[in-house]
C-alpha positions as CSV (number, residue, x, y, z in Angstrom):
1,M,-0.2,-0.2,-0.2
2,A,0.9,3.7,-0.5
3,A,1.9,5.6,2.6
4,K,-1.7,7.6,2.4
5,D,-3.3,4.6,2.0
6,K,-2.4,3.4,5.5
7,I,-3.9,6.5,7.0
8,I,-7.2,6.8,8.4
9,V,-8.5,10.4,9.4
10,P,-11.5,10.2,12.1
11,L,-14.5,12.7,11.7
12,D,-14.8,13.5,15.2
13,V,-17.0,16.6,14.7
14,P,-20.4,17.8,15.8
15,T,-21.7,18.3,12.5
16,V,-22.0,17.1,9.0
17,D,-21.0,20.4,7.8
18,A,-17.4,19.9,9.9
19,A,-17.5,16.6,8.4
20,R,-18.1,17.7,5.2
21,R,-15.6,19.8,5.1
22,L,-12.6,17.6,6.3
23,V,-13.9,15.5,3.7
24,H,-13.9,17.9,0.6
25,Q,-10.2,18.8,1.8
26,L,-8.8,15.2,2.5
27,G,-10.4,13.1,0.3
28,G,-8.1,11.1,-1.8
29,I,-5.0,12.3,-0.1
30,I,-6.1,9.5,2.9
31,G,-6.9,5.5,2.1
32,F,-9.9,5.8,5.2
33,F,-12.4,8.3,7.0
34,K,-14.2,7.3,10.3
35,V,-17.3,7.7,11.2
36,G,-17.3,7.8,15.3
37,C,-19.9,7.7,18.0
38,Q,-20.1,11.4,18.0
39,L,-20.8,11.9,13.8
40,F,-23.0,9.2,13.5
41,T,-24.9,10.2,16.8
42,A,-25.8,13.6,15.1
43,A,-25.8,12.4,11.3
44,G,-26.8,9.0,11.1
45,P,-26.3,6.3,8.4
46,S,-26.4,9.2,5.8
47,I,-23.2,10.5,6.3
48,V,-21.9,6.9,6.0
49,E,-23.6,6.9,2.4
50,E,-22.5,10.6,1.7
51,I,-19.0,10.0,2.2
52,K,-18.7,6.5,-0.1
53,T,-20.6,8.3,-2.6
54,S,-17.7,10.7,-2.5
55,G,-15.2,7.9,-3.5
56,S,-13.9,7.6,-0.1
57,K,-14.0,4.5,1.8
58,V,-15.6,4.3,5.6
59,F,-14.8,3.2,8.6
60,L,-17.4,2.9,11.1
61,D,-16.3,2.7,14.7
62,L,-19.1,2.5,16.7
63,K,-17.4,-0.5,19.0
64,F,-21.0,-2.5,19.3
65,H,-21.1,-4.2,22.5
66,D,-24.4,-5.8,23.6
67,I,-26.3,-9.0,23.4
68,P,-25.1,-11.1,20.4
69,N,-28.8,-10.3,19.0
70,T,-28.7,-7.2,19.0
71,V,-24.9,-7.2,17.6
72,C,-25.6,-9.5,14.2
73,H,-27.8,-7.3,13.6
74,A,-26.5,-4.1,14.1
75,V,-23.5,-5.8,11.9
76,E,-25.6,-6.5,9.5
77,S,-27.0,-3.6,9.3
78,A,-23.8,-1.8,8.7
79,C,-22.7,-4.3,6.2
80,G,-25.6,-2.8,4.4
81,L,-24.6,0.6,4.3
82,G,-21.9,-0.9,2.5
83,V,-18.9,0.3,5.5
84,D,-15.4,-1.2,5.2
85,M,-14.6,-1.7,8.5
86,L,-16.2,-1.6,11.5
87,T,-15.4,-2.3,15.3
88,I,-16.9,-4.5,18.2
89,H,-15.9,-5.1,21.5
90,L,-14.4,-7.9,22.3
91,S,-15.1,-8.0,25.2
92,G,-18.5,-8.4,25.0
93,G,-17.7,-12.3,24.9
94,R,-17.2,-15.4,22.6
95,S,-20.9,-15.5,21.6
96,M,-21.8,-11.7,21.2
97,C,-18.1,-11.8,18.4
98,T,-19.7,-15.3,16.9
99,A,-22.8,-13.1,16.2
100,A,-20.9,-10.4,14.6
101,M,-19.0,-12.8,12.4
102,A,-22.9,-14.2,11.6
103,G,-23.8,-10.7,11.1
104,K,-21.3,-10.0,8.6
105,G,-22.3,-12.7,6.5
106,D,-21.0,-12.6,3.3
107,G,-20.3,-9.0,3.6
108,K,-16.9,-7.6,2.4
109,A,-16.5,-5.5,5.8
110,L,-13.3,-6.3,7.8
111,V,-14.7,-7.0,11.2
112,L,-12.9,-4.9,13.6
113,G,-12.0,-6.5,17.1
114,V,-11.5,-3.9,19.8
115,T,-8.8,-4.5,22.2
116,V,-8.2,-2.3,25.3
117,L,-9.0,1.3,24.7
118,T,-5.6,3.4,24.1
119,S,-6.9,5.8,27.0
120,L,-6.7,3.3,29.7
121,T,-3.8,2.4,31.5
122,D,-3.1,-0.6,33.6
123,E,-4.2,0.8,37.2
124,E,-7.4,2.0,34.9
125,V,-8.3,-1.7,33.7
126,G,-7.9,-3.0,37.7
127,E,-10.6,-0.3,38.7
128,V,-13.0,-1.9,35.9
129,G,-12.5,-5.2,37.0
130,F,-9.5,-6.6,34.7
131,R,-7.6,-8.7,36.6
132,A,-4.5,-9.0,33.9
133,P,-2.4,-5.7,33.0
134,V,-3.3,-4.2,29.3
135,K,-1.1,-6.0,27.6
136,D,-1.9,-9.5,29.1
137,Q,-5.4,-8.7,28.5
138,V,-5.2,-7.5,24.3
139,M,-3.5,-10.8,24.0
140,L,-6.6,-13.1,26.0
141,L,-8.9,-11.2,23.9
142,A,-6.7,-11.8,20.1
143,N,-7.0,-15.4,21.2
144,L,-10.5,-15.6,21.6
145,A,-10.7,-13.2,18.0
146,K,-8.4,-15.5,16.1
147,E,-10.6,-18.2,17.7
148,V,-14.1,-17.0,16.3
149,G,-12.5,-16.1,12.9
150,I,-12.3,-12.3,13.4
151,S,-9.2,-11.4,11.5
152,G,-8.4,-7.5,12.5
153,L,-8.0,-6.3,15.6
154,V,-7.8,-2.5,17.1
155,A,-4.8,-2.5,19.8
156,S,-2.9,0.3,20.6
157,P,1.2,0.7,19.1
158,Q,2.4,-0.6,22.6
159,E,1.0,-4.3,21.7
160,L,2.1,-4.6,18.7
161,T,5.1,-6.3,18.8
162,V,4.0,-8.9,21.1
163,L,1.0,-9.5,18.8
164,R,3.2,-10.0,16.3
165,N,5.6,-11.9,17.9
166,H,2.3,-14.5,18.7
167,F,-0.2,-14.0,15.6
168,G,2.6,-13.1,12.5
169,S,0.1,-11.8,10.2
170,F,-3.3,-13.4,10.7
171,F,-4.7,-10.3,11.7
172,T,-4.8,-7.0,10.6
173,V,-4.4,-4.3,12.9
174,V,-5.8,-0.7,13.2
175,V,-3.7,1.2,15.1
176,P,-5.0,4.2,17.1
177,G,-3.0,6.2,19.0
178,I,-0.9,7.5,16.6
179,R,0.7,11.1,17.2
180,P,3.7,12.1,14.9
181,E,6.5,13.7,16.7
182,W,5.5,17.4,15.9
183,S,2.4,16.9,17.5
184,K,0.7,16.2,21.5
185,A,-0.4,13.3,23.0
186,D,-3.7,14.7,24.0
187,D,-5.6,12.1,25.8
188,Q,-4.1,8.8,24.4
189,K,-2.1,7.4,27.2
190,R,-0.3,4.8,24.9
191,T,0.9,6.6,21.5
192,M,3.4,6.2,19.2
193,A,4.6,7.6,16.0
194,P,3.9,7.2,12.7
195,S,6.6,5.5,11.0
196,E,7.5,3.7,14.1
197,A,4.4,2.2,14.5
198,L,4.2,0.6,10.6
199,R,7.8,-0.6,11.6
200,E,6.5,-2.3,14.7
201,G,3.8,-4.4,12.4
202,A,0.7,-1.9,12.1
203,D,-1.3,-1.9,8.9
204,Y,-2.9,0.8,9.0
205,L,-2.7,4.2,11.4
206,V,-5.7,6.4,12.8
207,V,-4.1,10.1,12.9
208,G,-7.1,12.2,13.9
209,R,-6.5,16.0,16.1
210,P,-3.0,16.2,14.3
211,I,-4.6,16.8,11.0
212,T,-8.4,17.7,12.4
213,A,-7.5,20.3,14.5
214,A,-4.6,21.4,12.1
215,E,-5.4,25.1,10.6
216,V,-4.5,23.5,7.5
217,P,-5.7,19.7,7.7
218,R,-4.7,18.8,3.7
219,E,-1.1,19.9,4.7
220,A,-1.2,17.9,8.3
221,A,-2.1,15.0,6.4
222,E,0.7,15.7,3.4
223,R,3.5,15.4,6.2
224,V,2.3,12.8,8.0
225,I,2.6,10.8,4.4
226,D,6.0,12.2,3.5
227,D,7.1,11.2,7.5
228,I,5.9,7.6,6.4
229,A,7.1,7.3,2.9
230,R,11.3,9.0,4.3
231,S,11.0,6.1,6.9
232,S,9.6,3.2,4.2
């Protein structure tokens, strides 16, 4: 893949107009736009259809986590929108993950299992009841994903090496928490620079505020692309 095709830009904006501006500015120079809870709640499925019509790919990041029947039908509906990637929380358990794959059926969307959110530390995962540290929890959930046929993961940069050492190339790994050296970490706790994440085995990089909060988002995106291309 070309450097630009590895970049996913999240449309974490409150309005359709703000999303449209970013799609207009960045369409054609990055691989995917990510539609998350904020935009989807404000705009609904039509924003996915609009982005797809523009010629860009869509990563629907709603992190489905519910009873198996609900998740099955949610994934089925997402696939019906023509999304290219979508997310579920692996912590929903085996039955839910299996139901998600049933909902996908013969659809082409890549189902990505979310392991542990990049905003969480070892202390914080303990506060919500997980007994293992982050890396152990990530491996536990990744094993579950493989067993039920999920071939995509969302994981932080810090878990890339252990995932690749254990699973090889089985998973397509999407990595949030990507922050170029010239940007701020914001609320992400487990971050890494784009070129380093790719060397560690990332397939796709979610690069948000360094691009979307920039004075000229297109120039920031081109800067990230140049950084990746120079290091490859």
